[in-house]
C-alpha positions, 0 to 999 in steps of 0.5 A: 486520497484525502485533500491533504494528500494531494495538496496542489499549488496556489491555483489548487488552494484558491480552487478549494477555498472557493468550494469551502466558501460556497458549500463545505458539505459538498467537499465530502462527495469526492474527498474520501474520509473527512474529520468534522467535529470529532467525527469521521465522515465518508468512510467507504466500505465496499464489498467485492462483486465476487462475494456471494450475497449473505443476509448476515454480512451487512448487519455484521459490518454495521455491528463491527463499526458501531462497536469500533466507534465507542472503543475508538472514542475512549481509546483516543481519550474522548476525542474521535469517533465514526459518524457516517459510513457508506457500504457499497453493495455490488451490482451482482447482488439483488436490488433492495431499495439501495441508494444510487451510487454517486462517486463511490467505487470499489477502487476508492474504498478505504475497506474492502471485503473480499476473498483471497480468491481460492482460499478461505479465512485470512487475517484482517490486515492493512496495506501500508506502503509509506513510513511512520505516520503516513496513511495506508492503502486500504483494510482488508477484511474476508467474509469469513472473518465477518461471518465466522463467530468462532474467530472471535476467541482468537482475534477479539471482537470485530470492533476491537480488530477494526480499531487496530487496523484503523490505526494502521490505515489513518495514522501509520503506526505498526504492529507491536508483536513479532512472530518471527522474533517472539522473544528477546534478551532486554538491557537487564539480561532478562529473556522477555516476550516480545510484547507492548506493554511489558506488564501484560503477563503469561508463561511459556507452554510446552506440548504437555503444559507449562514449562521453564523457558530454558527448556523452550528457547534455543538461541532466542527461538522457540523449539517446536511445540513451544509457545508463550501464552498470555493470561486471559485476565490482565491488569495492563490497559495497553496495547491495542496494536499488540493484542486488541483481543485482551478485555483489559486493553483499551489503550494504545501504548504511550511514552510511559507504557511502550516497550522500546526494547521489543523487536517489533516493527513499530519500533523499527519503523517509528524510531522507537516511539510509542504508537500514541506518540505518533497518533497524537502528532497526527492531523486528526489530533491537531484538528480536534479537542477532547469532548468534555463530560461523560456522554458517548457519542451517537452511534454511526449512521450507514448509507447502503449504495449500489451501482446501477447501469455503467455510464461513461461519456467522453468529453473531447476537446475540439479547439484549434489547439487539438490540431498541434503535434498530432494531438487529435490523431492520437486521441482518435486512435486512443478513443477508437481502441477504448470503444472497440476493445476496453469499455465493458459490454453492456455499458452505456456510452455517450460522446460530447465535445467542446471548444468555447461551447459544448456540444453533444455528438452521441447520446447514450448508446448501450454496448451489446455488440461490435456494431454498437462500438463501430457506431460510437467510433463513427461519432468521434471528432474528425476535425478541429474548429478554428476556435482556440478558446476552450470552455471545459465547463461547457463540455462537462455540462453537456456530458452530464446532460448525456448521462442524465438521459438514462435516469434523470441524474448523472449519479454513478457515471464516468466522464473521460475528459481530454483537453489541451486548452487553457481554461481559467474558468474551471472553478465556475462549475465546481459546484455542478461538478460535485453535485453531479455524482459523476467521476471525472478522469482527466487527460491533459494533452500537451503543455498548454492544458489548463493548470487546475485541470486535475482538481476535477479528478481530485475532487470527484475521486477520478484518475488524472493523466498527462500526454506529452507532445511526442510523436512516439509516446503511447501515453494516450492509449496507456491512459484509456487502457488504465480506465476501468469500470472500477467495480473491483472484478479483476476478472472482467477487466482488461490487462495491458501486457505491452506498450511500445513506441519508437521512431523508426527509420525508413525500411527499418523495423520495430521488433519485439516479444510479449508474454501471454501467461496462462493467467490471461488470454481471453479477449486478447488484442493487438493494436498498431498505430502510425502516423502517415499514409498506409500501415506498416507491414505487420508480422505477428507469430504466436507460440506455435508459429502460427503467422498473422500478417497485415491482412489479418488486421482490421485496418482503419486508414483514416485513424491509422490503426490496425487491430487484431482480436484473437478468438478464444484463449490466446495460446500462452507463451511468447508472441513475436511481432515485427512492424516494417516501416515500408515508407521513405520517412521516419514513422512513430510506430507503436504497439499495445497489447491487452488481455483478460483473465483466462479463468474465473477461479485464478486471478491473474498477475496485476500491477498498479502504479501510483505516486505519493501525492499529486505534486511536489516542489523542488528539491523534495523527491517524488516517491513512485510505487508499483503494487505487483500482485497475483490476487493479493499475494505479492510477486517477488523478484520481478523487474520493475521499471518506471518511465517518467516523461516530462512536458519537454525533454527526453523520458527518464527510466528508473528501476523500482525495488522491493528490498526494504530500503530507501523509498521501499519501507517493507521488503518483499511486500510486492510494492516496488518503490523508488525516489524520483528527483531528476526533474528537468522542468517545471510542469507535468510528468506522466508515469508508466510502469513496465513489469517483467518476470522470468519464469526461472525465478520464484514468483509468489510470496508465501503469505499475505504482506501488511499489518495484520491483527494478531490471532492468539493461539490460546490463553491461560485462564485460572491456571488452565491452558485454553487453546483456540482453534488452529488458525487456517493456513493461507499458504498458497499452492505452488503454480508452475511458471512456464512463461513468466509474464509482462505487465504495463500500467499507467501511473497517471501524472504529477507535477513539479514546481520550483525546478531551477532554470540552470544549474544548481548546487547539490541539494539532494542528501543520501536517503535514510537507512531504514533496515539497520540490524545488529547481531552479536557474535562472540565479543563482536557486533556485526552491523548490516544495512542497505547502502543508500546513495549519494543522492537518495537511493542513487550513486554511492555515499561518501561515508558513514557515521556510526554511534553507539550507546548503552542508553536508548534515550541518549542515542534517540534524543542526542545522536550527535553526542553518543559514542562515535565508532571508528569507520575509517576503514568502511567505505560505502558501496553502490546504493542498493548493495548489502553493507556489513560492518563488525566492531568490538563494543568493549573498545568504546564502552566501558562501565556505567553510562549517564542516563538523561535524568543524570542517573547511572544504570548498568545495561547488558545492551547497546543501541546503534544508529547510522547515517550516511553523508555525501561528498558535499557533507549533506547528511541523511536522517538518522537511521532506525535504531538497532539493539544487541546484547553484550556478551554474557559472562560465562558464569552467568545466565539470563535472568528468567521472565517474572512469571517463570521466576514466580513459578520457580520460587513457588516450586523452591518454597514448596521444596523447602517446606517438604525438606523441613517436613521430612526433617521434622518427621525424621527427628520425630522418629529418632526421638520416639526410638530413643524414648522407646530404648530408654523406656526398655532399659528402665524395664 
């Protein structure tokens, strides 16, 4: 994530300003892709450790980026290019004098190279989870795409494809084709292929060759065996986001070439703006100028880096602040669980602590067995000091010293920093932190932790967590459970299945079930923690009824933990646990369950929770996301619930949706989203997401979501049809789902500023409607959309304002003066409900409508937009613009596309010429006969 994504309050600004003043170059170490002097630095491409070593893969990646750099430079009108790229080589590959990683990891990569797990081939795609103009998450290439030259005919050269995907990732533009709606009727009542620009030519093709489009299209859908093929030779230069494979295409569609009528995602998501309009308003363009002259930029430089031994150091606060609210005990419990169950085998682990000074508690020790793990647990701090002062820099320096014992450098190491201290001198060691090459994950414990603590995570690419001072919160263990090795090997990482915490009354019980589905089960462990005295009475049943009780658990009375490890593969199904509080006082009882993949060829279901940016200021909402997948296939119809815990006050639960409305921009892409704006106080908030999926509902999507580069099935070349090899199907096998599944993921933390201390007026409008659709039914138009709420996507809006126009420009640029539709009988429903409204456009539109330039134009099309209002007259943003063709008169038919008109004209001309020739021949024959008769009479 880049610096501008995670901009924090004033303290962060001072922190970054200091770094820039001291050493600007160091910012690139942990800041992701940066633009400097027209060139992108720090682009990270990571190869998944599951990919077999191939000597052609790296050269092909280099060739792709080099070509992309020059293509991008020209496409951006001599403005942007790629200067420096890092390629992360998996540790599973043979060492080849590669440089050692610093803060690079697979999970931080801008571009990932991996398979679909069990399937071959696959479109290059970019995962976009935010709106127009917003950065995506990553670009995904498969080894097959990078190695199989046969695919170039369908996709175009790899460098061109990379620029197509880069525009998705960096600038938040969308595809200009639409496989689901390949044709449409435009405003002049013409049938057109969905494309941009509309100057790209082609023709309809049936099974046996070219055919008239009326033989190919029924109700705007292709008949089986029909398609629209484009000419391989074109004059059009746009657009890269439509068909980058055409040799003539060297530009993005701009205002003059953009096809605003095409039913594609770019028009829907970006309010009919061209891709170039969106790109030219990006921060990259605001921070750069075009390069004069004709000279090309230098080719990119590549650095190949490879991870070495895994090194982790726990850097733990032992100041007197840790004695408050049971903080030390919760740290001990989480750290023990991490060391005993989570940290991967063969990892080197050390421990440092700090108050006003740092100390080394345990030098690096490699984890090879349980005895090694127990030894490390014995070095955890047992008490806190009497000193309240904390020096985080002193603790980190000791952590780096521990890590450096292995190879002389801390490069590639991980620091897990836990503190509750208020340290105002973190910036004093910023240069040391950045130059260390270490990634720092921060855990802020309680409300007194240093305000700018998270900058250490941000600048090194680490995760950040917040643990509130609540006895029944499991946030500390959730944070440690989220921290993985970062290699991208999902088959070796632990997956959290359960996180439960409750205050249980004396002689009452905490009882629940957790699902162990058949994609997990290896290395399964249950952890129970409590506050005081001895353990609760524990009863655990597996799906077959086998009983485990307290005696089967490993008890640590000092740390008040009980663990059980299930040997082999845990039986799939429902596991039931019961914790009986046998004490005479209230007890905070907590349960955590983790497991690993049960097979090496079937990826388990996973959830990744995250927020947009690291902070917000009231009244701007925070957007919460949960990416729920099995491999790369989205999991649909899951129940996804976010739990948000503030520094003080009760936690808030929020259901997330994948419905393509409100905060969720694309339906059924496996990314569940929601606005969060119920801010109770200023300060930090902790996020956790719980996913449940029932076995009775369909789970996996049938295709990979995201913005894909188009694979062209064939071309028309010199009048001949040339078909490319059929694209390999990426459909997945339907798997039997007997048990459903359960997943937990910590989403880290975020901060909120500017929350009013007391009651405040309504400042939250309804959310923008982003899925408005219009369908013509006889003489009426039916609109459909998802209802927003009174406040963003919660509650019920008060009213709708619908306006229509026969001019796209009118409704786009001047919504308030477009024609108002009577909606007095339209009452908004609860947020998330599907709304419909039918009206007759003839009642509102008659004759010609003036264009912005003062001219008039007859149009067979109307454009519709909507916005919602709440009871305090706060208005949402104007929706996406929908369009519908007006009723076509019975005595007319759609005007055919230009290519077929030409074809028909040629055929007509040829027919006329044939008739003329026939008339001439017949006339000639008649005249000859008359001459012969006359001659015979004369004789």
